[in-house]
C-alpha positions as CSV (number, residue, x, y, z in Angstrom):
1,M,120.7,109.0,125.7
2,K,121.3,110.0,122.3
3,E,118.2,109.9,121.0
4,K,117.4,112.6,123.5
5,R,121.0,115.0,122.3
6,G,120.1,114.1,118.4
7,L,116.1,115.5,119.4
8,V,117.9,118.6,120.8
9,V,120.3,118.8,118.4
10,L,117.6,118.9,115.7
11,A,115.3,121.0,117.5
12,M,117.9,123.6,117.8
13,T,119.1,123.7,114.0
14,L,115.4,123.9,113.1
15,F,114.6,127.1,115.6
16,L,118.0,128.6,114.4
17,G,116.8,128.0,110.7
18,G,113.6,129.9,111.9
19,L,115.3,132.5,113.2
20,V,117.2,132.9,110.2
21,L,114.4,132.8,108.2
22,F,112.5,135.4,109.7
23,A,115.0,138.2,109.0
24,Q,115.6,137.6,105.4
25,T,114.0,138.3,102.3
26,P,111.6,136.0,100.4
27,D,114.3,134.9,98.1
28,Q,117.2,134.7,100.8
29,K,114.2,132.3,102.9
30,L,113.7,130.2,100.4
31,A,117.6,129.4,100.1
32,E,117.5,128.7,103.6
33,R,114.2,126.6,103.4
34,Q,116.7,124.5,101.2
35,R,119.7,124.4,103.4
36,V,117.3,123.4,106.2
37,R,115.7,120.7,104.2
38,E,119.2,119.5,103.3
39,N,120.4,119.3,106.9
40,I,117.3,118.0,107.9
41,H,118.1,115.1,104.8
42,R,121.5,114.5,105.8
43,L,120.7,114.3,109.8
44,R,118.0,111.4,108.4
45,L,120.2,109.2,106.3
46,L,122.9,109.6,109.4
47,R,120.0,108.4,112.0
48,L,119.0,106.2,109.8
49,T,122.3,104.8,109.2
50,E,122.4,104.5,113.1
51,A,118.6,102.9,113.6
52,L,118.7,100.0,110.9
53,D,122.9,99.2,111.9
54,L,123.8,99.3,108.2
55,S,126.4,97.6,106.6
56,E,129.1,99.8,105.0
57,E,128.1,97.6,101.5
58,Q,124.1,98.8,102.5
59,A,125.5,102.6,102.9
60,A,127.4,102.7,100.1
61,K,124.0,101.5,98.0
62,V,121.5,103.4,100.0
63,Y,123.2,106.8,100.1
64,P,123.9,107.9,96.6
65,V,120.3,106.6,95.8
66,A,118.4,108.3,99.1
67,S,121.1,112.1,97.8
68,R,120.0,111.7,94.1
69,L,116.2,110.7,94.9
70,E,116.1,113.8,97.6
71,K,117.5,115.9,95.0
72,G,114.6,114.9,92.7
73,K,111.8,115.8,95.0
74,A,113.2,119.3,96.1
75,G,112.8,120.0,92.7
76,I,109.5,118.7,92.4
77,L,108.8,120.6,95.9
78,K,110.2,123.8,94.0
79,A,107.6,123.1,91.4
80,I,104.4,122.7,93.6
81,D,105.2,125.9,95.4
82,G,105.2,127.7,91.9
83,E,101.9,125.6,91.0
84,M,100.7,126.8,94.0
85,E,101.4,130.1,93.9
86,D,99.7,130.5,90.3
87,L,96.7,129.1,92.1
88,R,96.5,131.7,94.4
89,D,97.3,134.4,92.0
90,L,94.1,132.6,90.1
91,L,91.7,132.6,92.7
92,E,92.4,136.3,94.4
93,E,90.8,137.3,90.5
94,K,87.6,138.4,90.7
95,S,86.2,135.8,87.8
96,P,89.0,133.0,88.0
97,D,89.5,131.0,85.0
98,E,88.1,127.1,85.6
99,A,90.5,126.2,82.7
100,Q,93.0,127.7,84.2
101,L,92.6,126.3,87.6
102,S,91.6,123.0,86.2
103,V,95.4,123.0,84.5
104,G,96.9,123.8,87.6
105,I,95.3,121.3,90.0
106,A,95.9,118.6,87.3
107,K,99.7,119.7,87.3
108,V,99.7,119.6,91.5
109,K,98.2,116.2,91.4
110,E,100.7,115.1,88.9
111,L,103.5,116.8,90.6
112,R,102.7,115.1,94.1
113,Q,102.0,111.9,93.0
114,S,105.9,112.4,91.1
115,L,106.7,112.8,94.9
116,Q,104.9,109.5,95.8
117,D,107.1,108.3,93.0
118,K,110.1,108.5,94.3
119,D,109.4,107.7,98.1
120,R,108.2,104.5,96.3
121,E,111.4,103.8,94.3
122,F,113.4,104.7,97.7
123,E,111.6,102.1,99.8
124,N,111.8,99.5,96.8
125,L,115.7,100.3,97.5
126,L,115.2,99.2,100.5
127,E,113.3,96.3,100.4
128,Q,115.9,95.3,98.0
129,N,119.1,95.9,100.2
130,L,117.8,95.2,104.0
131,S,116.7,92.7,106.2
132,P,112.9,92.0,107.0
133,V,114.4,93.2,110.4
134,Q,116.1,96.3,109.2
135,R,112.7,97.3,106.8
136,A,110.7,96.8,110.3
137,K,113.1,99.0,112.0
138,Y,112.8,101.4,109.0
139,V,109.0,101.4,109.3
140,V,109.6,102.6,112.8
141,F,112.4,104.8,112.2
142,S,110.7,107.0,109.5
143,A,107.2,107.7,111.6
144,E,109.8,108.5,114.4
145,F,111.6,111.1,112.8
146,Y,109.0,113.2,110.6
147,R,106.9,113.0,114.1
148,H,110.3,114.2,116.0
149,V,111.0,117.0,113.1
150,A,106.7,117.6,112.9
151,A,107.3,118.7,116.6
152,G,110.5,120.5,116.0
153,L,109.3,122.8,113.6
154,K,106.2,123.4,115.3
155,R,108.1,125.1,118.6
156,A,110.2,126.7,116.5
157,R,107.4,128.4,114.6
158,E,105.8,128.6,117.7
159,Q,109.2,130.6,119.6
160,T,109.7,132.7,116.4
161,R,105.8,133.8,116.5
162,A,106.2,134.8,120.7
163,R,109.2,136.8,119.7
164,Q,107.4,138.6,117.0
165,R,104.8,139.6,119.6
166,S,107.3,140.5,122.0
């Protein structure tokens, strides 16, 4: 029952976030996407605490690092968005500069590697602070959580598109 309630709350948050994004300027949309991302992160930490049955001591070690890493990941994702926009602009040119394209590709790859490094750092923290049972629960939790988020986002996008067509 708790899982269904959490999924409903997540789906509604994502849906409402999608509606708000639809009615905003590009700058407002970016800020709103960031807010939705932060809300998903908070929900993830709360659900993680429940799913892994973290002690207060474990939560005190995990939360600050998770928040720091999430902020770092948000900055990296923003940089990736900028690089991707630059690549799109270059590709729209009649004769794109291949050297600039190569530089842009390298930057995106480097930034993606940085994201993976942040994820690895978090998983190392968990490995140092969790029991094997909790680590196994984390693997299952993580896959299910992101699957539910993706499904909720997909539903929200479909509902937004349906409203746009109406």
